C-alpha positions in Angstrom: 100.5 57.7 122.7 100.0 60.0 119.4 103.0 59.8 117.0 106.2 61.9 117.6 107.7 64.3 115.6 111.6 63.6 115.5 114.0 66.4 113.7 118.0 66.2 113.1 119.7 69.3 112.7 123.6 70.3 112.6 125.2 71.9 115.5 128.8 72.6 116.2 129.0 72.7 119.8 127.1 70.9 122.6 127.6 73.2 125.2 126.1 76.0 123.1 123.5 73.8 122.1 122.4 73.0 125.8 122.7 76.8 126.6 119.8 77.8 123.7 117.6 74.9 123.9 118.0 73.7 127.7 118.7 77.1 129.4 116.9 79.4 126.5 114.0 77.3 125.3 113.5 74.9 128.3 114.0 71.8 126.5 114.7 68.5 128.5 118.1 66.6 127.6 118.0 63.1 126.8 120.9 60.9 125.7 124.2 62.5 124.8 127.4 61.6 123.4 130.4 63.7 122.5 129.0 63.9 118.6 125.4 64.4 119.5 122.5 65.3 121.9 118.8 64.3 122.0 116.6 67.2 123.3 112.7 67.0 124.6 110.7 70.1 123.0 107.4 69.7 123.9 107.4 66.1 123.6 108.8 65.7 120.6 112.4 64.9 119.6 115.1 67.0 118.5 118.6 65.6 117.8 121.4 68.1 117.3 124.3 66.5 115.4 128.1 67.7 115.5 129.2 68.6 112.0 132.8 70.1 110.9 130.9 71.3 107.9 130.4 74.9 107.2 127.1 75.8 108.6 125.1 77.7 105.8 123.3 80.5 106.9 120.3 81.1 104.4 118.9 84.1 103.4 115.9 84.6 105.4 113.2 82.1 106.9 112.6 80.2 104.0 112.7 77.7 103.0 113.9 76.0 105.8 112.8 76.2 109.5 110.9 74.3 112.5 108.9 75.0 115.6 105.7 74.6 117.4 102.4 75.6 117.0 100.8 76.4 120.3 96.9 75.5 121.1 96.7 78.0 123.8 97.8 81.7 123.3 99.0 81.9 126.9 101.8 79.0 126.2 102.7 80.9 123.2 102.9 84.4 125.0 104.7 82.2 127.8 107.7 81.0 125.5 107.9 84.4 124.0 108.5 85.9 127.5 110.9 83.7 128.5 112.7 83.7 125.2 112.9 87.7 125.8 114.1 87.1 129.3 117.0 84.6 128.3 118.1 87.0 125.5 117.7 84.6 122.7 118.5 85.7 119.2 115.1 87.0 117.5 115.3 86.7 113.9 112.0 88.1 113.5 110.1 89.9 116.4 106.6 88.6 117.5 103.8 89.9 115.1 100.2 89.2 113.9 99.5 88.0 110.4 96.3 87.5 108.3 94.5 90.1 111.0 90.7 89.8 110.8 91.0 86.5 108.8 90.4 83.0 109.4 94.3 82.5 109.3 95.1 85.1 111.7 97.9 84.4 114.1 100.8 85.4 116.3 104.7 84.5 115.3 108.0 85.0 116.4 111.4 83.6 114.9 114.4 82.6 116.8 117.9 81.7 115.3 119.9 79.5 117.2 123.9 79.7 117.3 123.9 77.2 114.3 122.0 79.2 111.7 118.9 77.0 112.6 115.4 79.3 112.4 112.8 78.5 114.6 109.1 79.5 114.5 106.7 79.6 117.3 103.4 80.3 116.7 99.2 80.6 117.7 96.6 80.3 115.5 93.2 82.4 116.4 91.2 79.7 114.7 92.4 76.4 115.1 90.9 75.3 111.8 93.8 77.2 109.9 96.5 75.0 111.3 95.7 72.5 108.5 92.3 73.6 107.2 91.1 76.6 105.4 92.1 75.5 102.3 90.5 77.8 99.9 92.9 80.8 101.5 95.9 80.9 99.6 98.2 82.5 102.1 100.9 80.8 103.7 103.7 82.9 105.6 105.1 86.0 104.5 107.1 85.0 101.2 106.1 86.6 97.9 
């Protein structure tokens, strides 16, 4: 079995977490306590931990966000369509970046109820996921 990714993030309400991540994105629920919930996001472990600290709304998608890179365009489109049907909060609508270059990809950003940004993307050329190092562009940040 390959290594799995684990991410812990703040939440303030477990039912809201389930509504967004389970009903909305299609995650499966693992263990759950009154203070935390484990979610399976495409085979990776997300853990929502309850906090009473104020949640900070960062200004824009940088520096912090997380998500998935799809290796099949149809899977990316399927999640996009599901997110639209579930009326999830789109922070950035679907768009294409770096058209006609080796870095060309589709992306969209969601915002969960706890001010966490999630990005979902599909690269036209899989070499851009970790390679194409001679090209300097990363995201939209200027």
